[in-house]
C-alpha positions in Angstrom: -25.7 -13.4 -31.4 -26.8 -14.3 -34.9 -25.8 -12.5 -38.1 -29.2 -11.3 -39.1 -29.1 -7.7 -40.2 -31.2 -5.3 -38.2 -33.8 -3.5 -40.2 -33.3 -0.1 -38.7 -36.1 1.5 -40.8 -38.6 -1.0 -39.5 -37.3 -0.5 -35.9 -37.7 3.3 -36.3 -41.3 3.0 -37.4 -42.1 0.6 -34.5 -40.7 2.9 -31.8 -43.4 3.3 -29.1 -42.9 7.1 -28.7 -43.3 10.0 -31.1 -40.0 10.4 -33.0 -39.2 12.6 -36.0 -36.0 13.2 -37.9 -35.4 16.8 -39.0 -32.8 18.3 -41.3 -30.7 21.2 -40.0 -33.1 23.5 -41.8 -35.9 22.0 -39.6 -37.6 20.1 -42.5 -39.1 16.7 -41.8 -36.9 13.9 -43.2 -38.9 11.1 -41.5 -41.4 10.3 -38.8 -42.5 7.1 -37.1 -46.0 5.7 -37.0 -46.7 6.9 -33.5 -45.9 10.5 -34.5 -48.4 10.3 -37.3 -51.1 8.8 -35.1 -50.7 11.2 -32.2 -50.3 14.3 -34.3 -53.2 13.3 -36.6 -51.3 13.9 -39.8 -50.6 11.9 -42.9 -47.0 11.2 -43.9 -47.2 13.4 -47.1 -48.3 16.3 -44.9 -45.0 16.2 -43.0 -42.1 14.8 -45.1 -40.4 17.6 -47.0 -42.3 20.3 -45.1 -40.9 22.8 -42.6 -41.7 22.0 -39.0 -43.4 25.3 -38.3 -45.3 25.3 -41.6 -47.0 22.1 -40.4 -47.3 23.1 -36.7 -47.5 26.8 -36.2 -48.5 28.5 -32.9 -52.2 28.9 -32.1 -53.1 32.3 -33.7 -55.9 32.7 -31.2 -53.5 32.6 -28.2 -51.3 35.8 -28.0 -49.3 34.2 -25.2 -48.3 31.1 -27.2 -44.6 30.4 -26.9 -44.4 26.7 -28.0 -43.0 27.4 -31.5 -40.4 29.9 -30.2 -39.2 27.6 -27.4 -39.0 24.6 -29.7 -37.1 26.5 -32.3 -34.6 27.8 -29.7 -34.0 24.3 -28.4 -33.4 22.9 -31.9 -31.0 25.7 -32.7 -29.1 25.0 -29.5 -28.6 21.4 -30.5 -27.3 22.5 -33.9 -24.9 25.0 -32.3 -23.6 22.9 -29.5 -24.0 19.3 -30.7 -25.5 18.4 -27.4 -28.9 17.0 -26.4 -31.5 19.4 -25.1 -34.4 18.4 -22.9 -37.1 21.0 -22.8 -39.5 21.8 -20.0 -43.2 21.0 -20.3 -44.7 22.9 -23.2 -48.2 23.9 -24.1 -48.3 23.6 -27.9 -51.8 23.6 -29.4 -52.6 21.7 -32.6 -55.1 22.6 -35.2 -57.8 19.9 -35.5 -57.1 18.2 -38.9 -60.8 17.5 -39.4 -62.0 21.0 -38.3 -59.7 23.7 -39.8 -59.6 26.8 -37.6 -60.4 24.8 -34.5 -57.4 24.4 -32.1 -56.9 21.6 -29.5 -55.2 22.4 -26.2 -52.2 20.0 -26.0 -49.2 19.6 -23.6 -45.9 18.0 -24.5 -42.5 17.0 -23.1 -40.0 17.3 -25.9 -36.3 16.3 -26.2 -34.0 17.0 -29.1 -30.7 15.3 -29.9 -28.1 15.5 -32.7 -27.1 12.9 -35.3 -23.5 13.4 -36.5 -22.0 12.8 -39.9 -18.6 11.5 -40.7 -17.1 15.0 -40.6 -18.4 15.5 -37.0 -21.1 18.0 -38.1 -24.8 17.7 -37.1 -26.6 16.2 -40.1 -30.0 15.4 -38.5 -32.0 16.3 -35.4 -33.9 13.6 -33.5 -37.1 15.3 -32.2 -38.7 13.0 -29.6 -42.0 14.1 -28.0 -44.1 12.6 -25.3 -47.7 13.9 -25.0 -48.7 14.6 -21.4 -52.1 16.2 -22.1 -54.0 13.3 -20.4 -51.6 13.3 -17.5 -52.3 16.9 -16.8 -56.0 16.4 -17.0 -56.0 13.1 -15.0 -58.5 12.9 -12.1 -60.5 15.6 -13.8 -63.6 13.4 -13.7 -63.6 13.1 -9.8 -62.2 16.5 -8.9 -62.4 18.9 -11.8 -61.7 21.9 -9.7 -58.7 20.4 -8.1 -57.5 19.0 -11.4 -57.5 22.5 -12.9 -55.5 23.9 -10.0 -53.0 21.1 -10.4 -52.8 21.7 -14.2 -52.3 25.4 -13.7 -49.6 24.8 -11.0 -47.7 22.3 -13.2 -47.8 24.5 -16.2 -46.8 27.6 -14.3 -43.8 25.7 -12.7 -42.8 24.5 -16.2 -42.9 28.0 -17.6 -40.8 29.3 -14.7 -38.3 26.5 -15.3 -38.2 27.4 -19.0 -37.5 31.1 -18.1 -34.8 30.0 -15.6 -33.1 27.9 -18.2 -33.1 30.8 -20.6 -31.4 33.0 -18.0 -28.8 30.3 -17.2 -28.1 29.9 -20.9 -27.6 33.7 -21.4 -25.3 33.7 -18.3 -23.3 30.8 -19.7 -23.0 32.6 -23.0 -21.5 35.6 -21.3 -19.2 33.4 -19.3 -18.1 31.7 -22.4 -17.3 35.1 -24.1 -15.0 35.9 -21.1 -13.4 32.4 -21.4 -12.7 32.9 -25.1 -11.0 36.3 -24.4 -9.0 34.7 -21.6 -7.9 31.8 -23.8 -6.8 34.2 -26.6 -4.9 36.3 -24.1 -3.1 33.4 -22.5 -2.4 31.4 -25.7 -1.1 34.1 -28.1 0.5 32.4 -31.1 0.1 34.7 -34.0 3.4 36.6 -33.8 5.5 33.6 -33.0 4.0 31.4 -35.8 3.9 34.1 -38.4 7.4 33.6 -39.9 7.5 29.8 -39.4 5.5 27.1 -41.2 3.5 26.2 -38.2 0.0 25.6 -37.1 -1.6 25.5 -33.6 -5.0 24.0 -32.6 -6.9 24.0 -29.3 -10.0 21.9 -28.6 -11.7 22.0 -25.1 -13.3 19.0 -23.7 -17.0 18.3 -24.4 -19.1 20.3 -21.9 -16.3 22.5 -20.8 -16.1 26.3 -21.1 -13.8 27.1 -24.0 -10.8 27.2 -21.6 -8.8 24.4 -20.0 -5.5 23.4 -18.5 -3.8 22.5 -21.8 -1.4 25.0 -23.3 1.1 25.5 -26.1 3.9 28.0 -26.8 6.3 28.9 -29.5 9.3 31.1 -28.6 11.9 32.6 -31.0 15.3 32.0 -29.4 18.6 33.7 -30.1 19.1 35.0 -33.6 15.8 33.7 -35.0 17.4 30.5 -36.3 16.3 28.6 -33.2 12.8 28.0 -32.0 11.4 26.7 -28.7 8.2 24.7 -29.0 6.3 23.4 -26.0 3.0 22.0 -24.8 1.7 21.3 -21.3 -1.2 20.0 -19.4 -2.6 21.1 -16.0 -5.0 18.7 -14.2 -8.6 19.9 -14.4 -10.8 22.0 -16.6 -12.3 25.5 -16.5 -11.1 28.9 -15.3 -9.1 27.6 -12.3 -7.1 25.2 -14.4 -6.7 27.9 -17.1 -5.3 30.3 -14.5 -2.6 27.8 -13.5 -1.9 27.0 -17.1 -1.3 30.7 -17.8 1.2 31.0 -15.0 3.2 27.9 -16.1 3.1 28.8 -19.8 4.4 32.3 -19.1 7.1 31.0 -16.8 8.4 28.5 -19.4 8.2 31.0 -22.2 10.5 33.4 -20.2 12.8 30.7 -19.0 13.3 29.2 -22.5 14.8 32.5 -23.7 17.7 32.3 -21.2 18.1 28.6 -20.6 20.9 26.6 -22.2 18.5 23.9 -23.3 15.1 22.4 -22.7 16.1 20.3 -19.7 17.3 23.5 -17.9 14.1 25.2 -18.8 12.0 22.4 -17.3 14.2 22.4 -14.2 13.4 26.0 -13.5 9.7 25.5 -14.4 9.5 22.5 -11.9 10.8 24.7 -9.1 8.3 27.4 -10.0 5.4 24.8 -10.1 6.3 23.8 -6.5 4.9 27.2 -5.3 1.9 27.4 -7.6 -1.3 26.0 -6.1 -3.0 23.6 -8.6 0.2 22.8 -10.5 0.4 19.3 -8.9 0.9 16.6 -11.5 1.1 19.1 -14.4 3.1 17.8 -17.4 5.1 19.6 -20.1 7.4 18.8 -22.9 9.7 21.4 -24.6 11.9 21.2 -27.7 14.6 23.5 -29.0 14.9 23.4 -32.8 18.2 24.6 -34.4 17.5 25.2 -38.0 21.2 25.7 -38.9 22.4 22.5 -37.2 19.3 20.6 -38.2 18.9 19.3 -34.6 16.1 19.1 -32.0 17.0 19.0 -28.3 14.1 17.9 -26.1 13.1 17.1 -22.6 9.8 15.9 -21.1 8.2 16.2 -17.7 5.7 13.3 -17.7 4.2 14.3 -21.1 3.4 12.2 -24.2 6.4 12.2 -26.6 6.6 14.6 -29.6 6.6 13.0 -33.0 9.2 13.7 -35.7 7.8 12.8 -39.1 10.6 12.3 -41.7 10.0 13.2 -45.4 10.0 9.5 -46.3 7.0 8.9 -43.9 9.0 7.3 -41.0 7.8 8.5 -37.6 10.1 8.9 -34.6 8.8 9.4 -31.1 11.1 11.6 -29.1 10.9 9.5 -25.9 14.6 9.3 -24.7 14.4 12.1 -22.2 11.3 11.5 -20.1 11.0 12.4 -16.4 8.2 12.6 -13.8 5.7 15.5 -14.0 6.4 19.0 -12.7 6.5 19.2 -8.9 6.6 15.4 -8.6 9.8 15.4 -6.5 10.2 17.2 -3.2 13.8 17.8 -4.1 14.2 18.5 -7.8 17.1 16.9 -9.7 18.4 17.8 -13.1 16.1 16.6 -15.8 17.3 14.5 -18.8 17.8 15.9 -22.3 18.2 14.1 -25.7 18.9 15.2 -29.2 17.9 14.1 -32.7 18.5 15.3 -36.2 16.2 16.1 -39.1 16.3 16.9 -42.8 14.5 19.7 -44.6 10.8 18.9 -45.1 10.4 17.0 -41.9 7.5 17.8 -39.5 7.6 18.1 -35.7 4.3 17.5 -33.9 3.6 18.2 -30.2 0.2 17.5 -28.6 -1.6 16.8 -25.3 -3.1 13.5 -24.2 -6.6 14.4 -25.2 -5.5 13.6 -28.8 -4.4 10.0 -28.1 -5.9 8.7 -24.9 -9.2 6.8 -24.9 -10.9 5.0 -22.0 -10.4 1.2 -22.0 -7.7 1.5 -24.6 -3.9 1.1 -24.3 -2.0 4.3 -24.9 0.2 2.6 -27.5 -3.0 2.2 -29.7 -3.5 5.9 -29.6 0.1 6.6 -30.5 0.0 4.2 -33.4 -3.2 5.9 -34.6 -1.4 9.3 -34.5 1.7 8.0 -36.3 -0.5 6.5 -39.1 -2.4 9.7 -39.5 0.7 11.8 -39.7 2.3 9.5 -42.2 -0.8 9.6 -44.5 -1.0 13.4 -44.5 2.8 14.3 -44.2 2.8 16.1 -47.5 0.0 18.5 -46.5 0.9 22.0 -45.2 0.8 22.4 -41.4 -2.7 23.9 -41.4 -4.2 21.1 -43.4 -2.2 18.5 -41.6 -3.5 19.8 -38.2 -7.1 19.7 -39.4 -6.7 16.2 -40.8 -5.2 14.8 -37.6 -8.0 16.3 -35.4 -10.7 15.0 -37.7 -9.3 11.5 -37.7 -8.3 11.2 -34.0 -11.0 13.1 -32.1 -14.4 11.5 -31.6 -17.2 12.9 -33.7 -19.0 14.4 -30.7 -15.8 15.8 -29.2 -13.3 14.4 -26.7 -13.8 14.1 -23.0 -10.4 15.6 -22.4 -8.8 18.8 -23.7 -6.5 18.8 -26.7 -3.7 21.1 -27.8 -1.7 20.4 -31.0 1.3 22.1 -32.7 2.6 21.2 -36.1 5.9 22.7 -37.3 7.4 22.1 -40.8 11.2 22.0 -40.5 
């Protein structure tokens, strides 16, 4: 491959289909030559103008829905960050040479996001294929039959559009239920309120806003000890979230009476053995003693917590790792290890969605996490959590769920 730089502006203009770039306010930022030719508009009539200022609905057609449908699609892309392919649309255009005269036109649109460095949608790619001639094909030989086919195709497309709208409304209601479920099963407000701590939860791309990842913070005896845990149940959606809720609640209760994190995971492993869907679930729990400046920890197949010392040195707590919950038919006592910390250190627990990437060694993800934590170690937990997520998660979202806890010691 040679080193010749690609002229992306020229490539964009040469694209064979109609393509436009819109700002989040639906103003034309750029269009290619095919868009200008097919739409019959000059560049100065589009660039800097609002989409629906240039292409309003046909005022002579009271049933026109093209503008409303297109606007809804573009708003969905902005809200979800996902591509949206629309059903066939009738969207008439005013004849540029005969003002007041409208041309019946049919289109197949698709809209997609362009992300900025901060992961926000900064542009919308609006690609359109005109299918007017396809709908009217064969009209010369069989005009009656062609009209029937045109009507049938357009009717089916309208039905598909209406079905999509109903499915989207149903999904929105299901997502509201999922959000309420997540909030009920991952309550952290009370536990975090008197500690310098931050929690974050990010579902996988395309998932409902619930998953099998969980976190927990538990005040232990006297308030000078704190239990901090994260876990991961295999799978996504409401089923995994139900298993997650059972395991989180069980560990939360067990931690309050266990002598240490290993005993807490021992009991949790026995409980997981009778919970359908808990197979291969992982968890790690830490007991922080603020008077003794010690952290006791134990892991059941989970990525190691990170202790960030005030001087920037990172320590992975990986000396007490055991197989996942319910991995052994006859449970044996789990290992436990201890480490010390000084005031101003930071403890970070997370799930594998933060560090694992396809076709990449896990050590690369761990090194990336350590570097990010060192860079931002002086930030408060809230700002530190946001910075880590911004640097480690892909701009379009991760393919696995992510939970993150940051505790300033």
